[in-house]
N, C-alpha and C positions, 0 to 999 in steps of 0.2 A: 472763783467755782468756772467749772468748763461748762461753756452753752452746748446744746446739742441741737442741731439743726431737725426739724420734723418732718418725716419724709412726707411729700403728697399723700392725700389720701385717695383721690380716683384719679383715672387720667382719659382723659377725651382728646379723640383724634377724629382730624374732619380731613376727609378727603380731597387734595387736590389736584386735578388733572387738568389737560390742554380743553380749553373751551366749556371752564365750568363758570356759572355765572356767581363772579365775585360778591355780587349782595347777598348771595343765599349763603356763602362760605362764609363772611364775614359776619352776618348776623347772627349765625351758630357761634361763632368765636366769641364776639363780643357778648352773648347773653350768660354763655358758659364761663367768662372771665368775669363778667358783675357777680355772679352766683360765686364764685371763687372768693372774690375780694371781700364780702360779706359774710361768707361764712369763716374766713380766717380773721375778720373783725370780732366774729362771735366767740370765736375760739382763743381768743386773746392774740391773735398772731399779729393785728394792726393792719398795714398794708401788705403783709405775707399774703399771697394766694394759698389758699387749701389745698388745692389740688391742679394738677398741672392740665392745659388746654394746650394742643399743638396742631398747627396745620403740618399734613404730610401728604409726600405725591409719593407715586408708585419706585421712583429712582433716587429720591430724596434731591431732585433738582429742580427749580424754579418751574412754574407752567405759565402760559399764556391765557389769562379770561376769555371768555367769550368777547369783549368790549375793546381787549389787545391790550389789556395791562399784565408785566409781567408782575407775577406774586409768588415772594421768596416763600420756601418752606422752613420746616426746623426740623427736618429729616426724612426717611423714608418709612416705608410700611413696619409698624410696630405694634407691641402688646396695647390694649385700652381698655378699659371697661366699658366706655360708649364709643361707638364710632359713627361719624356723621356721615353721609353720604351727601352732598349738596346736589343741586341743578346743574345740569350742562347745557350747554347747545353745540350738537354736531351729529355725525353721524356716529351711531352706537358700535357698527360694525368694527369701521375703524379704532374708536376706544380701544374696545376689545382684543383688538391684534397690536395694537401700540402697548397695552398695560395686561397683558396675560396674567400677570400674576395678581391682581386684584381679587379675582375669585376664587384663587386658592385661599388668599389671607383672608378675607371673610368667612370660608368655610372654617378655617382653622381656629376664628376669633371665636365664632358665634360655637362651638364645639366647646372651646376652652370657658364659655360662660360670659361672654360679653354681649352687650346689648348694643344691636345694631339699628339705625334710621336712614331712612331715605326719604328724599324730599323734592317730588314731582318726577323729574326725568332719572334722578338718582336710584328710584327705586327699581329701576333696570339691574343697577347691580345685585341688587340681594337676588332679582328671576335669576341671572344671567348665571349665579353663583349655584342654583337651583335650593336653596334655601326657602321659598317660597311656595313650591310644588306644597299641591294640596291642601294650601292654606288662603286666608284673605290678604287681599290686596288693593289697593289702590294708587292713582296716579294722576299727573296731571289732563285734564279734561281731552284736551288737542291730543293729547298719545292715549287714549284710549285705544281705539283699534289698531295701531302698529303692535302696543304693549300685548293684546289678546291673540293677535296671529303669532307675535313671537313664542310667547309662552302660555300655551292652553292649557297646561297644569294648573296654572295659578287662579284662585278664582277671585277675578276680577270683580271688584263692587261700584261699581259705577257711580251708587247714591252716596257713601261715603266720603268726609274730608279725612280721616282718619282710622286707620286699623293697626291692630298689635295681636302679632300669635307667637307666644314662643319667643319673646325677648326681638322680635322681628319689628319694627314699626315702620309704616306707610304715614305719609304727608301728603296731601295732593296739593298744595299752594305753600306760600310766605307765612298767609296768616295762622294756617293750622299747622304749620311747623313749628311757631311760635308757641303754638298750644302744647305740642307737643313736648318742646325741649322744656317747657314751664312745669310739664308734667312730670320728666326726668329730674329737674330741678328739687322738686317737692321731694321727692323719693331719695336722693342722693345728698341732699342739702336740708330739709325740713320745710315745713310751712312759712314760715317768718321770711325766710331768705326767698321762697317760691314769689311769694306776694309780695314782696320788696323790689325784685325786678319787673314782676307785671305791672306794679303802679307807675314804674320808669318809663317803661317801653308801651303798654299797652291798654292804657287806661280810656282812651277812647276809639276803641277798635269796635266795631259792631259787626256780629257774626250772624250768618243764618243757620249756625247748626250747634250742637251742644257737645263740647269737649268732653264734658262728662261721661261718656261712653268708652274713653279708655281705660284699660283695666280689665276689661272685661273678654277681650280677644283669645286670651290662652284657655278659657274655659270651655269654648268651640272647637276645640284640636281635638273632635272624637269623630265616631261614624255613626251616630245614632241620630238619622235623620230627623226621625220626629220630634225628638230633645231637640234638635238644632232649632226647627218650625218653631217650638214654644219658646225658643230663647228669642228669638227672631219678633213674635208675637208680643214678649212681654216688654220689648223696648218699644213697641209701638204701643203697647195699651200701659202701661204701669203705671197711667193715673187713674184707671177706672178701677170701677169697683165691683169686684169676680170673685168666686170662689174656684180654690184651685180643682176641686171636683166637675165643674164645666169645664174649665181649661184640659184637663185629663180627658174629658169625654169626648169634647169637642175633636181631640186630635187621636181619638181611636184605642184611648186607653182606660183599663180600671186605676180608680184613684190610689191603689195601693202600689199597681205596676209604675204608674207615673211615677209615683213619690222614691220607688227604687231606682227606677233608670234615669232620673234626672239628675240625681245625687252619685249614681256609679259614672255618668258623662261628665259630669262638671265638676264635682268636688264638693257640692255645695246643695243644701236643703231650697227646694222652692220659695219658700217663705223670705230664708236668710238672703238670696237672689235677687230678689223683688226690693226688699228692704236697701240693697246696696244700689240698686238701681234708681230709687228714689233718692236716697243720700246723697248719691255723686252728682245727681241734678240740684240737688237743695243746696250742697258746697257752693255750686257755681252762680246760682241765684244769689247767695248771700255775699260772696267776693264782688258782683258785678251791678248789684241791685239796691235799691234804697225802698224795696216791698217790706213790710213788715213779717214778722216771723208767722204770722197767722196765718197770712195770705201764702206764703212760700210754701207752708204745712198743707194749705188745699191744693196749691197747684203740682206738689207733688204725690197726692192721694191720700192726703190724711187730714180729716176732717177735726180731729183733736190735736189742737197745736200743743198740749200737755202733753201727750201722747208722742208726739212726732219730736218733741225736745229730749224726752227720756232715751228715745229711739236715737235720736244724734248722737248723744253721748256714749251711747253704747259702743256705735262705729265708729266715732272719732277720738272721743276721751275730750270732748269740750263741749259744750251748751252752743246751739246755734250762734248766742250774740258773743260767747268768748269766740266763737271761729270769725264772724265779722269783725270783730276787735283787731283780730291779729292779722285778719287779711285786709285790712283798709285802715289799720291805723297808719300815722305817719312816721317815718324813721330817716334818722340822716344819712347823706350819702357817706360810701364808705371811707372816704377821706377826711370827712368832717366828723367831731365829736358831740 
C-alpha cells in the first residue's frame, strides 16, 4: 500500500525584518506551532504538524533582531492564510525604504483572502499599505501620536487593546496579541486546540480588558454613523436592562427605522447582535473563572440561568457546562499519549 502525505491545511507566515523584537516573532511562531502539533494529533498524524508556520523576510535572508541576534528565516514573502507582523524597533521610514516590497505583498495577500495581524508597531505595516484607511485600529500606547500623525485616515482607537476589521487585526501589546492568536487558532483549529494552547501559556495571565469583543469589527465597516453609535453603546451597556424602542428613541430613530437600518448596516438583527455580545463575554468567563453558571448568567445580563443556558447552546452548540469542560479539561502534551 502506498502512503501519501497529506498537505498542510493552513499556512502561517511571520514577517522578520531588521529590528524585529524576536520575542514577539517567536511568541507567534511557538503558539501556532503548538496548535499545529495538537491539531495534527487530533487528526491522527501523531507529531506531524497539521499546517505550516514559516518565518519569512522580504529578501529571504536572515535578519538582525532588535537585540542583535541573527535570525534565520525559511524563505521570502509568500502566500499564506495568516500573516503575522511582529513588533519592531527602529525608524519606520528606513524600514519602508529598505523593504519596499512588504506593502505590495500585504495588499495582494489581503486582496486574495489572507488574514493579516499586526502587533504593536507591526500595525504600522498595515497602515502603510493603506489597508486600514477608514477602519478602526490600535497600537502600542507609546506610538499613538506618531501613528495618528502618519496615518490620519485610520480610525485610531486608543481605548481598545484589540481591533478587527475585514480580516485585519491589530493588537496593542504582547498579552493582547496572545489573545488574538488564540482567537485565530480557535477559528482555524477548533476550541479544543485553542484552549489546550491557552492552558499551557496563559493560565496565570490577568487582563484589564475583555478579549470577547473580537469578531465584531467587521460589522462596523459601514457609513451609518447613528448605528455605529448604537453599536458602541451596546458594547458599554450590554448587561443593562433596556428596550430597543428606548435605544432607538435616544438615537433619534423610530423603532421600525432603527431595526431596518441596524440590519442593513451590520447584517444582524439588534437582538441577535446583543445576544452575541453577551455570549462571547460569557465564553471568556466560563474559560477563565470558577464562577457559577447562574452568576455568569447574571453578569452578562440574564436573570434566568435556564434561559441563558438555552441561548448559549443555540449560539455555540454546547451547554455552558460543556463549554467549560472543553475549555478547562486537562489534555496530554502533543508528544504524549
